[in-house]
N, C-alpha and C positions, 0 to 999 in steps of 0.2 A: 049910585054904587054899582047896581046891576049893569047899567050902561057902560061904566068904566071896565067892569069885568069882561063884558062881551067884546069891548074894544081890544083889551089886552089879549084875550083868547084868539080873536080874529087875526090880530097882528102876528101872534106866534104861529098860527096855522099857515098864514101866508108865507112867513119866513121859511117854515119847514118845507112847504110845497116848492118854494123857489130853490131851496137847497137840493131837494130830490130831483127837480127838473134839471138843475145844473149838473148834478151827478150823472143823470141819465145821458145828458148831452155830452159830457166828457167821455162817458163809456162808449157812446156811439161813435164819437170822433176817433177814439182809440181803435175801435173795431174797424172803422173805415180805413184808418191808416195802416193797420195790420193787413187788411185785405188788399190795399194798394201795393204793399210791399211784398205780398206773396208772389213767389216765383211760378211761372207757368210750367206746364208739362208738355214736352214736345213728343209727338207720336211718330215713329218711323216704321214704315214698311220696308223690310230689308231682305234682299236675296243673298246677302252675305251671312255666313254661318254665325251662330250665336257666340261661339268661343272666340271669334275674330273681332266682333264689334262690341261685345259687352264691356271688356276692360277699357275701351276707348270712351264709351258713353259714361262709364262710371267716373272716369277721370274728368270728363267735362262737368259732371254734376258736382264733383268735389271742388272744382275751380270756380264754378259760377252759381251753384245752388239750383240750377235748372235741371229738373228730372227729365230723363229720356225713357219713354216707354217704347219698346220695339216688338214687332211681330215678324217672324221669319218664315219664309216660304220660297218656292221657286219664283223666278222672274215672271214667267207666264201666268202663274196662279195669282200673283200680286197685282199684275196689270188687269187681269179679269176681275179681281175683287174691287179694284178702284173703279172700274167701269160700272160694275153692278151697284156699288154704294153711291155713286154720284155725289151730290152735295151733302149727303149724310155721312160721308167717310170721316173717320176720326184721324186719318193720316195727314200729317203735315209735310213729311218728306218721303220720297221713294228713293231707296238706295239699292242699286242693282249692279250686276256685272255685264260687261260688253256693251259697246256703243250701239250695237244692233238692237238690244233690248231698250236702251234709253231712247233711241230714235223712234222705236215703235210706240213707246209710251207718249212721246211728244206728238206723234201723228194722231194718236187717239184723243188728244186734247186733255191729257191728264196732268199737265204741268202748267205753271204760270211763269212768265219770264222774270228773272231776277236781275235788277240793275245794282251792281255792287262793284265799287272800285277795288275792294279787297280781293274779290274773286278774280277780277280782270288782271290784277297785279300778280296774283299767285299762280293762276292756271293758264298755261299757254293757249293761244287761240285754237290750235289744231286739236286740243284735248277738251274742247267744249262745244256746245251747240251754237250755231250761228245766231240763233234767235234768243240765246241766253236761257233756254229752257232747262238745261242741265250742264253740269260741270264734272270733268273727270277728277277723281280723288286719288287713284293709284293706277299705275301702269304695269302691264304685263306684256312681255314679248313672246310671240309665237315663233319658235325657232327650231332649228335642226338639232336633234340629239342622236348621237351615233355610238356604236360599240368601239371602245378603245382597243379591243382585241382583234377586230377584223376590218377596221376602217382607218386608213391614213387620212388625217384631216385635209391633206393637200388634194385629195380626190373631190372634196366638196367645194361648192362655189355659190350656187343660187337655189332658190325654190324651183325655178324653171328647170334647172339641170337635173332634178330628181326624176324628170320624165325621160332622161336619156337612157340608151340601151344598157349602159354599164350598171344601172340599178335594177335591171330585170330580176324579179324574184327576191329583191333585197329591201323593199320598202314596206313599212307598216304605217297605217293611218287610222286615226279615230273616225268614227262614223260621220257621214255628212249630215246627219240629223242634228248634230250639236252646233250651236251658234258660232263657236270659236272658228271652225273651219269655213263656215259660211261667210264670216267676216273677212277672213284671209282672202278668200276667192273674190269677194265683193271689192276689196281694195285693189286686187289685181286687175279686175275688170276696169276699175276707175283709171288705172295707170296704163295698162297694156291693151285694153280693148277686149271686147267679148270674144272675137274669133281666136285671137292668140291665146287668151286664157283658157278657152275650151280645148284647144290643142294640148296645152300643158296638163290640164286636169285629166284628159283622156290618157296621156302618157303616164301619169301617176297610177291610174287604174290598171293600165297594162303591166306596170311594174310591181304591183302588190304581191307580197309573199303569202299573205293570209287575208281572210275577209276583214273588213274594217272592224276595229275594236270599239268597245262600248265607252272607253274613256282613255285619257292620256296615260294613266298609270299602267293600264293593261297593255298599251302599245309599247311602253318602255320595258315591261316585263317580257314581252315577246322578243325584243331585241336581246335582252339578257339571256333568254333561253335559246338564242341562236336561230329563231324562226325568221328573223330579218336583221338587217344591219343598221338601218336608219329609220327615223320617224320624225314627226312634227309635234311639238308639245308647247304648252304654255310654261314659261320658265319656273313658275312656282311649283308645278308638279315635279319637275326635276329637283327643285330645292327640297321638297318633302322627302323624296327618295334618298337624296344625298345626306340629309340629316339623320335618317334612319341607318344609313350605311355609308359612311364617309369614303369607303374604299370601293364603292360601286364602279363597275367597269363601263361607265358611260361618261360622255362629256358633251358639252354644248358647243355648237358651231354657229357663228353669226353669219348668215348668208347675205348676199347682195350688197356687200360693203363697197363695191365699186359702182353701184347704181343707186337705186332708190332707198336702200337700207332695209333693216329688219322690220317686219310687220309688228306693230304694237297696237294694243287695245287698252281699254280702261275699265275700271269700276268707277261708278259716279253716282250722282244724286241730283234730284231736282225738287223744287217746291211744288207740292200738289196744288191743283187748281182751286180746290175747296179747303185749303188749310185753315184750321181754326186758330192757329197760333203762327201766323205768317212771319211776324217780326222775330219771334223767338226761333223759329225754324231757320230763317235766313242767318241769324247769328250763329247757330250751330253749324250750318253749312260753311260759313266763312271760317269758323274755328277749325273745321276739319281740313281746310286748305292751308292752315298756318304751319310754319316749320315745326313747332313743337308737336302738333298732332300728326303731321305727315310722317315723321320718323316712326312713330308708333303704328300708324295705320298701315304703312307699307311693310314694315318689318313683321307684323303679325302674320303675314302670309307669304313672306319672301318675295314681295313685289317691289317695284320702283316708285318713288314719290312722284306725284304729278307736278308738284311745285319744283320748278327747275333749280331753285336755290338750295334744295335739300339733297344731301348725298345719300345713296342707298346704304343699307347696312353693310358691315364688313363681309358678312357671309355672301350677300348678293354681289357685292363689288368684286369678290374673288373670281367671279365668272368672266371678268374682263369688260373693257369698254366696247361699245359698238355704236355704229351710226344707225339711227332709227328712221324709219319712213316718216316723213313730215306731212303726208297727206292727212287732211282732216278726218279723224276717225268717224265722223258723222257719215262718211261715204259707206261705211260698213253697214249702216242701216238703210241708207237711201237705195243702195244696190243689192240689198239682201235678197229680195224676191228674184231678181235676175240671177244672182249667184245660185240660189236653190234650183232654179230651172236648168241652169247650165250644168250643174253637178249631176242632175238627174239624166240629162241627155248624154253625159259622158259615162254613164253607168256607175257613178260614184254614189254608193248608198250609205 
């Protein structure tokens, strides 16, 4: 009888243990499945302002479930941060403005190349790095803005012509310390050669009505104040001013339409060398090049889509069509050092 009782109890204990083990196994499998299904978080170092990128990243999270953590700072600071962090960086993508900055990050070995049919299909060759380190995501034109009260647009023609005597004391420029004018001069060196470009820049300096301004908005305000008649700005700065005052007495002129075309540059992004979530980061980069994202990304700052199949916003389109310079924007970085030295020799500070 005792033997039978011990047998029954043993059987019950074994069955209970089996059930518990099965339950634990099921719970573990479920936990592993949930962990497998968990979406990654992509970390972006961004030189674009928070109010421009946050709505776009929020939209991506809504559509995909992938969270985007972003840290904003100047391009130079982010590049130095990536260098200092090395393999310990949490950054998966670097998003910044101007091909000069993107080229510098590439030269510092901070990117890894991305092989993507989606990006190759969406982004034209001249708006991406030859080695696939980075891809342009929005386009801005650096063009002439003039006073509609004191300038007949028939007087205007090219960037080079702003060095002519007729513009003596009528030209305002942003400081040469900013990458935007450095990139413009770099692409001029690429096309015109260093000697010719230096003659042009020297002519600009001779025609300055005021000392170079700290930013594009300040230069346009000088035109409005009558201190000068023409200046060079990125189109989105003009767009901001026009949104604030639709009746502003300024207008855009597209130079070099019978030649190389208007100087354009990009904001863009690349996959960091030590990305912890490379696949998720590439998926985000590809999505940013898609038509649905391009419309929002460009419109947020009155820029042009990098994806050629996407039309600019109605507000931007109202400025008119133009022929853009098709030189690879990478030259803005490759010749940046030469441009800075040239501008210094010409007395452009």
